[in-house]
C-alpha positions in Angstrom: 51.7 245.3 141.7 51.6 244.4 138.0 48.3 245.0 136.3 46.9 242.1 134.4 46.8 242.2 130.6 43.5 243.5 129.0 42.6 240.0 127.8 43.2 238.4 131.2 41.4 241.3 132.9 38.3 240.9 130.7 38.3 237.1 131.3 38.5 237.5 135.1 35.8 240.2 135.2 33.4 238.2 133.0 33.9 235.0 135.0 33.3 236.7 138.3 30.1 238.1 136.8 29.2 234.6 135.4 29.9 232.8 138.7 27.4 235.0 140.5 24.7 234.0 138.0 25.6 230.3 138.0 25.5 230.2 141.8 21.7 230.8 141.7 21.4 227.8 139.3 23.3 225.6 141.7 21.0 226.4 144.6 17.8 225.6 142.7 19.3 222.6 140.8 20.6 221.0 144.0 17.3 221.2 145.7 15.4 220.0 142.6 17.8 217.0 142.1 17.5 216.0 145.8 13.7 216.1 145.8 13.5 214.3 142.4 15.8 211.5 143.5 14.0 211.2 146.8 10.6 210.9 145.2 11.2 209.1 141.9 14.8 207.7 141.7 15.5 206.5 145.1 16.5 202.8 144.8 16.0 200.0 147.3 17.2 199.8 150.9 20.3 197.6 150.2 22.5 200.7 149.7 20.7 203.2 152.0 23.8 205.1 153.1 25.1 205.6 149.5 21.7 206.7 148.2 21.2 209.0 151.2 24.6 210.7 150.3 23.3 211.3 146.8 20.4 213.2 148.3 22.2 215.1 151.0 25.2 216.2 149.0 23.2 218.5 146.6 21.1 219.7 149.5 24.3 220.7 151.4 25.5 222.6 148.3 22.2 224.4 148.0 22.2 225.4 151.7 25.8 226.6 151.4 24.8 228.8 148.4 21.8 230.3 150.4 23.6 230.9 153.7 27.0 232.1 152.4 26.5 233.3 148.9 29.7 235.4 148.7 31.9 232.5 149.9 30.2 230.0 147.7 30.5 232.1 144.6 34.2 232.3 145.0 34.7 228.5 145.1 31.5 227.2 143.4 33.5 225.5 140.7 34.8 222.9 143.1 31.4 221.6 144.5 30.0 221.8 141.0 32.8 219.6 139.6 32.4 217.1 142.6 28.6 216.8 142.1 29.1 216.1 138.4 31.9 213.7 138.9 29.7 211.8 141.5 27.3 210.8 138.8 30.1 208.8 137.1 32.3 207.5 139.8 30.1 207.2 142.8 27.5 204.5 141.7 28.5 200.9 142.1 28.9 198.8 138.9 26.1 196.4 139.9 23.7 199.2 140.7 24.3 200.6 137.2 23.7 197.3 135.4 20.9 196.1 137.7 18.0 197.2 135.4 19.6 195.2 132.6 19.9 192.0 134.5 17.1 189.6 133.8 15.3 188.1 136.7 14.9 184.3 137.1 12.0 182.9 135.2 12.0 185.6 132.5 15.3 184.8 130.7 13.5 184.9 127.4 11.9 188.2 127.9 13.2 191.4 126.4 12.1 195.0 126.9 10.4 196.9 124.2 12.1 199.4 122.0 11.4 202.4 124.2 12.2 200.6 127.5 15.4 199.3 126.0 16.4 202.8 124.9 15.6 204.2 128.3 17.7 201.5 130.1 20.6 201.9 127.7 20.7 205.7 128.0 20.5 205.6 131.8 23.0 202.7 132.4 25.5 204.1 129.9 25.7 207.3 131.9 24.7 209.5 129.0 21.6 210.9 130.6 22.9 211.3 134.2 26.0 213.1 132.9 23.9 215.4 130.6 21.5 216.3 133.5 24.4 216.9 135.9 26.2 219.1 133.4 23.1 221.3 133.0 22.3 221.4 136.7 25.8 222.4 137.7 27.2 224.4 134.7 30.8 225.5 134.6 32.6 228.1 132.5 33.5 226.7 129.1 37.3 226.7 129.7 36.8 224.5 132.8 33.9 222.4 131.4 35.6 221.0 128.3 38.4 219.0 130.1 36.0 217.9 132.8 33.5 216.7 130.2 36.3 214.7 128.4 37.1 213.0 131.7 33.4 212.2 132.4 33.0 210.6 129.0 36.2 208.6 129.7 34.7 207.5 133.0 31.6 206.1 131.5 33.3 204.6 128.4 33.8 201.2 129.9 30.1 200.8 130.6 29.5 200.1 126.9 31.3 196.8 127.2 29.6 196.0 130.5 26.1 196.8 129.2 26.5 194.8 126.0 27.7 191.8 128.0 24.5 191.6 130.1 21.9 189.0 129.5 19.4 191.6 128.4 21.7 193.1 125.7 22.5 189.5 124.5 18.9 188.9 123.6 18.5 188.1 119.9 15.9 190.8 119.4 17.9 193.5 121.1 21.0 192.4 119.1 18.9 192.8 115.9 17.8 196.3 117.0 21.4 197.3 117.6 22.4 196.0 114.2 19.6 198.0 112.6 20.6 201.1 114.5 24.2 200.8 113.4 23.0 200.4 109.8 20.9 203.5 110.1 23.8 205.6 111.5 26.3 204.2 109.0 25.0 206.1 105.9 25.5 209.4 107.7 29.2 209.1 106.9 28.3 210.2 103.3 28.0 213.7 104.7 31.8 213.6 105.1 32.3 212.6 101.5 33.6 209.1 102.4 32.7 206.3 100.0 30.6 203.7 101.6 33.0 200.7 101.1 35.8 202.6 102.8 33.7 203.2 106.0 34.3 200.4 108.5 31.4 198.6 110.1 31.5 198.4 113.9 32.9 195.2 115.3 30.2 195.2 118.0 27.1 197.4 116.9 25.7 197.4 120.5 28.9 198.8 122.0 29.4 201.2 119.2 25.9 202.7 119.7 26.4 203.0 123.4 29.7 204.8 122.8 28.0 207.1 120.3 25.3 208.1 122.8 28.0 208.8 125.4 30.0 211.0 123.1 27.0 212.9 121.7 24.8 213.2 124.8 27.4 213.2 127.6 30.1 215.1 125.8 29.1 217.3 122.8 25.6 218.3 123.6 26.2 219.7 127.1 29.4 221.4 125.7 27.3 223.1 122.9 24.6 224.2 125.3 27.1 225.7 127.7 28.9 227.5 124.9 25.7 228.9 123.6 24.5 230.2 127.0 28.0 231.5 127.9 28.0 233.6 124.7 24.7 235.1 125.5 25.9 235.9 129.0 29.0 237.5 127.7 27.1 239.7 125.2 24.8 240.9 128.0 27.8 241.6 130.3 29.8 243.3 127.6 26.9 245.6 126.7 26.6 246.6 130.4 30.3 247.3 131.1 30.8 249.3 127.9 28.2 251.7 129.3 30.5 252.1 132.3 33.4 253.1 130.0 35.2 249.7 130.5 36.1 248.3 127.1 36.6 244.5 126.9 39.7 243.2 125.1 39.0 243.0 121.3 40.4 239.5 121.0 38.0 238.2 123.7 35.1 240.1 122.0 35.9 238.5 118.7 36.2 235.0 120.2 32.8 235.1 121.8 31.3 236.8 118.7 32.6 234.0 116.4 31.5 231.3 118.8 28.0 232.8 119.1 27.8 233.0 115.3 28.7 229.3 115.0 26.2 228.3 117.7 23.5 230.3 115.9 24.3 228.6 112.7 23.9 225.2 114.4 20.4 225.9 115.6 19.1 227.8 112.6 18.5 227.1 108.9 19.7 224.1 107.0 23.3 224.6 108.2 22.4 223.3 111.6 21.3 219.9 110.2 24.4 219.6 108.1 26.7 220.4 111.1 24.8 217.9 113.3 25.1 215.1 110.6 28.7 215.9 110.1 29.3 215.7 113.9 27.5 212.3 114.2 29.4 211.0 111.2 32.8 212.0 112.6 32.0 210.5 116.0 30.8 207.3 114.3 34.0 207.0 112.2 36.2 207.5 115.2 34.3 204.9 117.3 34.4 202.3 114.5 38.2 202.8 113.9 38.8 202.6 117.7 36.9 199.3 117.8 38.9 198.0 114.9 42.2 199.0 116.5 41.2 197.4 119.8 40.1 194.2 118.1 43.4 194.0 116.2 45.5 194.9 119.3 43.6 192.4 121.4 
């Protein structure tokens, strides 16, 4: 039987260690999510079966992790991916947009700034995907492609949200334009002259997409990378004491990633990196909108 390469051996050993730690998070997270949804987020009785499934599924995962921890640890990535994907593809379109649909007799009403922001972040999928990503963490190598798929799954919601009567209210449209103008100067961080930076075709949709990319995509990826580096450092220190030496390439990768994460959360470099990230995402979204408008 051929022995695995040192790099692959280090990777497999660390991920087995990591899976055991993450399994404990799944158990507590599933129970907490089920209780929170049952007490605070459980919608009306019109979709009782669907909402019951959203409560029972994480409870079933938690019970599996408690009763058969060894079996669950080996395959925990699959239920974790399914629970995270359920936050995007399971809810019906109308249930997502329901809070943004004005009721008869209040067509001229509009929510306040904080209420509008809360509705936007929830309906856009940014907050649910972020919460699910933290409740059911995955190794970085598996998390990145999944996160890209989750952001793609909620991308169309930007157009749906901005087409609702609430989003079409003149005051909310003014807030969206003001928000786009506030984000727009951030592109100076990339050294791009202001006249060369495109304005979004639809400020409302552009801001929804920006929240999805930052909150549902980049923020959970950064948090997972930071925590995985800390877990790797602790594991490497322990196995070195047992005379097992991790592969130098894997050690240097996690060391460099940890240095980058620490630079992002400390000193002035963190602010510069954050602004550059927002600017790059804003540029991409604006150009995509331009391309879609020209192509359509």
